[in-house]
N, C-alpha and C positions, 0 to 999 in steps of 0.2 A: 736540794736547794740549788737555785740558779747561780751561775757563776757571773762575776762582774769584773770590771776594770777599775782598779783602785790605785790612787796616787798617794804616796807617803812623803811627807816633808818634815825632816828632823835633822838638826845639825850633828847628831850623834850617829856615826856609821853603825855602831852595834845595834841601835834601835831600828835602823833601816833594815839591817840584815835579819834581825829577829822577826820583824813584821813580814818581810818578804817570805821568809821560810814558813811561817805560820799560814799565811794567806795562800801561797802557791801550793801548799800541801792540800788545800781545799779546792784547788783548780782555778783560783782567781788569777787574773793577770795583774802584775804589780810593777809600778815604775816609781823609783825613789829619787828624791831631790834633797840637797843639803842646805839650800837657802830659799827663802820666800821669793826672791826675785827670779830664781831659776824655775820655781814652780809656776809663777805667773807667765813667764816666757814659754814654758812647755805647754801650758793651756792655750796660749795664743796660736801656737803652731799646730794644734790639733784641729783647727778650722771647723769648729762646731761639733766634732765628735767627742762630746764631753764624757768624762769617766762616770762611773756609778757612785763613787765615793772619794772624798779627800780626807785623809787623816793628817792633821796639821798640829805641829808642836806650838805651844803658846809662847815659849821663851826661846828665841833664837837670836844670834848676833846679826847685826844689820837690820833688816826689815822685821819688825816685831810680828809675832804670830797673829795678834789681834788686828793689826793693820792689814796683814795679808788677808785675813778673813773678811775684813771690811771691803777690800778691793775685789775679792772673789765674788762676794754677794752683790756688789754693785754691777759687775759684769754678767754674772750668771746667778740670778736670784734663786733658781730652783735647784742648784747644785748642792747635794747633801755634803756637809762638812762636820767632822768629829774633831774636837780639840783634845789635845793631851798635854799633860805637864806633870813634872815631878814637884812643882811648887804650887799645887792646886790650892786655891783659896775660894771662899764663897764669892768674893768680889770678882775674881777672874771668871768663875763659872757663870755668874749672872751676866757679866758684861759680854761674854761669848754668846750666851743664849739671846741676849738683846740684839746682837749683830747678826743672828740667824744660824748659829751653830745648832746641829741636831742633837748632839750629846757631848759628854765630857769624859775622857778616859784618863784615869790617874795612874801615873807611874809609881812604883812598878806594877804592871798589870799581869794578870794570869792569862793562860792560853784560852780558857773558857770565856773569860770576859771579852777578849778580842773576837772570838768566833761568834758569841752571842750577839754582840753589838753589830758586827758586819752582816750577819745573817738577817737581823731585823731590818737593817737599811736596805739590803738587796730585796727583801720581801716587800718592803714599803714601796720601793721603786717599781717593782712588778705590778703592785696594786694600782699605783698612780698611772702607770702606762696603760694598764688594762682599763681603768676608769676613763682615761682620755680617749682610748679607742672606742669604748662603748658610747661615749657621748658623741663622738664623731659619727658613729654609725647611726645613732638615733637622729642626729641632725640631718644626716643624708636621707634616712627613711622618711622623716617628717618635714623635709624641705618643702615649704609652701609652693615653690616653683614646680614641684613634681606632681602636684594634685591634678587629676584628670577631669577636664570638663570642656565643653564647647558652647553650652547654652548661654544665652544672655542673662537668664534668671540667676544662675549660679555665679556667673561672672560678676554681677553686681554685688552679691553677698560677699564673695571672695575679696573684691576690691575694697569694700567697706571694712572687712575684718582686718586687712593689712593697714588700712588707714587709722583705725582706732587702736592698733596694737601698741603704739608708742605713747598713747595718752594716759594709760593707767586707769581709765574710767571703767566702771562696772559695766559688764556686757551681759545681756540676756538673749539667749539664742532660742528661737521658737521654731517648731517644725514637727512633723510626724516622726514616729520611730523609724530609724533606718535611713534617714535622709542625708546624714553626714554631719550632724551637729557637733560631734566630738572632733571631726576633721576641721571644722571651722574654729573650734576652741584651740586646737593645736596650732593652727595657722596664726592665731592671735599671739600665742605664747612664743613660737619660734620666729615671729617677726618683731618681737619686742626686745627690750634691753635685758629681759630676764631669760633669754634663750639659753644661756649657759647653765642655768639652774634647772631644777626638776619640774616636770609637768606631770601631775598626778591626777587621777580621775576616781570618782566614786559615784555609784548609782544609788541615789537616796531612796528609791522605791524597792530596791532589791533585798534590803536587810531590815531587821527590826530596829525600833528606836533605841533600845538599850545598846545593842551592838553597834549601831550607827554612831552613837555618841562616843563610844570608846574608839571606834575607827577614826573619827574625826579629831577628837581632842586628846586621845590617849587615856591611860589610867595608871594609878599607882598600885604597887603590890598590896594585896589584901582589900582592894576596893570592893570586890564582890567575889562570890564563889568561883574559883578557877583562875583568879588573878594572882598567879604565883610569882609574878615579876613585874617590874615597871614596864610600861609599853608606850612608845612614842606614837602619837597619832599622825594622821596625814597632814594636819595643819603644821605641826612642827617639822615634819619631813619636807614639806614644800616651802619652808622659810626662804624668802627671796625669790621663790619661783611662782608657779601658777597651780591652782587647784580647781579642777573642773567638776562642778556639782551637777550631775545629770539628774533629770526628773526632780528638780528643786521643789516643784509643786506638791510633792508627797512628804515634805519635811513637817514633822509635828510642831505644834505651837511652842513647846518647851525648847526644842532645838532651834526653832526660828529665833527665839529670844537670845540664845547663846551665840548664834551666828551673827546677829545684829550687833551684839557687844564687840565681837571680834572685828567686824567691819568698821565700827566707829572708833574703838579704843586700841585696836591691834593687840588685845589681850584675851586670854582664855584660861580655863582651869581644867586640867585633866580630871577624870572621874576619880573621886576619893581624895583629891589633893586639897591642901589648905592654902597654897600660895598660887597667885596668878603667874602665868608665863606670857611671853610676848612673841609675836611672829609677824613678819612682813610678808603677807601672801596676797597675790592677786587672785580674785575669784571671778570665774566665768561660769555662769549658770545656764541651764537649759531645761526646757519643759515642753511637753506636748499639750499642756493644759492652758486654758485661758485664765491667766493669773488675775486679770482685772475682775473677772467674775468671781474668782476665789476670794479676792479682797472684799468685794461687795457682800459675799456670803459670810464673811468673818472667819474664814478658814485659813487665810494667809494674811500676815501682818502688812499693813499698808506702808509703814516706815521701812520695812525690809524690802518690799517690792520696789520702792523708789531708790533705795540704796543699790540694788542689783541692776535696776533697769535704767541706767543712764543712757546706754545705747542699746537699741533692739535690732537684732538681725533675724530675719525670717528666712529659713532655708526652704525653698519650694520642693514639693514632692516630685519624684522622678517622672510621674505622668505629665507634669507641667514643664519638664525640661527634656523632651524626647531627643534633642540633639546630643545629650550625654549618654544615652543608652548604649549605642554601639561602641564608642570609645571606652566606656567602662567595661563592657562585655569583653572586648578584645584584651583589655588590661588583665581581667580575671582569667582569661584563657592562658595568657602568658604566665600568670602566677601559678596556675594549677596544672597546666599541661607539662608532661615530662619533656625537658629540653626545649620547650616552646615550639614543638613541631606541629601542633594542631591549629586549625583555623575554622572559623564559622562558615558554613555554607550560606549561599545567598538566601535560601528559603528559611534557614534557622535565624539569620539576621533579621529578615522581614518579620518573622513571628515575634522575635524579641521586641522589635520596635512597635508592634501592634498591640502588645499586652499592656494592661493598665497598672501593673506593679503596686499593689496595695501595701506590700512590705518594703517598697522602695529599694535603695541600693543594696541593703542587706539581703533582700530576697533575690535580687539579681545575682549577687555573688554566690549564694547558695545554689542557685539554678545552674550557673556555669560550672561550679565545682562538681555537681552531679553529672552534668553533660559530658565533662572531660572524662569522667570515670566510665561512662557508658559508651563513649565514642570508640569506633573501630577505625584504625588507620589514622590518616592525617586530617580528616574533616569531621566537624561536629554537625551532623545532619539534624533535620527537624524532628525526627523520631527520638532523638536523645533528650528532647525537652519534655517537661511535664505535660500531661494531657490538658491541664487547665489553661496552658498557654496556647497549645494548638487548637483548642476549642474556642478561643476568644479572638478569632481572626476576622473581625468585621472591618471592612474598609471605612475610610472616613465618610461621614455623612455628607451628602450633597444637598444643600439647601434648595428650596424651590426658588424659581426666578422672581416671583412676585411676593411681597410681604404677606405672611399668613399668621394666624393665631398660634400661640404656644401649644395649644391642644393639637392643631394640625401638624406642627413640627414633631410632636411626640408620636402621633399616629404614623407619619411618614417614616420616621426613624425605626420604630418598632417593626413596621412592615419590611423595611430594607434589610434589617438584621435577620428577621424571620426567613426571608427568601434566601439570604446568603447561607444560612445554616441548613437549607433544604427542608424547612419546616420542623427542625429539631428543637423542641421546646426547652429541653434541659440546657442545651448549648446556648440558645437564645437568652434564657434567663441569666446564665452565667455572664455573658457578654454585657447585658444591660445592667447587671448588678441588682436584680430584683428577684423576689421569691417566685417560685413556679406558680403559686396560686395567684399572685399579682399579675403575672404574665397572662394566665388564662382569662382573668377578668378584663385586662386591657384588650386582648384579642376579641373577646365578645363585644366589648364596648365600641371598638372601632370597626367591627365587622370584618376583621382580617381572617380570611379563611384559606388555609393551605393544608394539604395532607400532612399529618404528623408522621414523621419517619421513624419515631422511636419504636 
């Protein structure tokens, strides 16, 4: 058990000496006071270095213990205080608890009672401190100001996310997989008044309906086979915080109805429960589907769609924000390289910028992680990158000087890529994003004839 600094305030010297002996035997630091005024003055002189616990007698001459407690809590609301008295009454105990006392110790007390109470307070302080540190670390990691981007496209989405954060409005984030939709959702949360509370996420497409309902709303013991205990769902865990529902388009009709009720009434019912519960949760949803088409097909509720879709943010794919590729790549190098000693070579950087990134930022991160592992020395060379990237290095298409038909543009671009690959049909089809058979047909159609180097 961790050791603490404990202040004892009692007008009886024997009680002071007894508590000092018991607590110092456990390694705690103890300072004793005989009057409430002396305790308050001693705390002032500590200049912010507050103790871990104050043990305060309720009945003392001069300043009464309850009045001392009131002043302590007014000045230091989080300071743990345990009251003690030989004249314990229910009224005294209730009054002390109302004023903020953590517990009540009745004289005469046993050694075990003192140790058990002090140990529980010290452990609570440790958990509170740990929780505070974890929250600070989470805020540091998810600080919206630390998000990496340079492109105008992502800048617009980021600015709008911060703008709507304080509104509490429903937000629907659209975009391909791996573009950073969860990052935008976290920006909304950590830029809002809910930033001190929890930000939780769930992928609605990753688990079955039955499990998803239990994960969202919780369940009671015996609700189904294997439900051996009550389980709090994410909705309850995220109370006063934010819940990010990824791939909301995959939510079943039954769960859509339950989610709509929660959005409208702020109430829900765990699986197997008979009483409703309440939660104040902000929902941010995301999907890579066209929900308006899903509404038209009847697979997604129109009323839920409009509840979620007060504000729409569309995250552009990485291929449309090429200014972000190198800053993100360099960030991932620093993240995965041992001691941050590796750097991208000029050729590797050029190849990264020339690739079309169908898997978006997630694919870029995986690529850099692998390249860091394969790299020798301090540079990540082009040969550390996957062949699909090195095979896709066509330069930008140079349009003809005079206006031409769309068919002529296609013919000119296919010919340009085909020449740049040296007539390599497989590489050409990969760069163009078409099947090999389609490429053969296009080459015959446009009369493009180069020797095949395969």
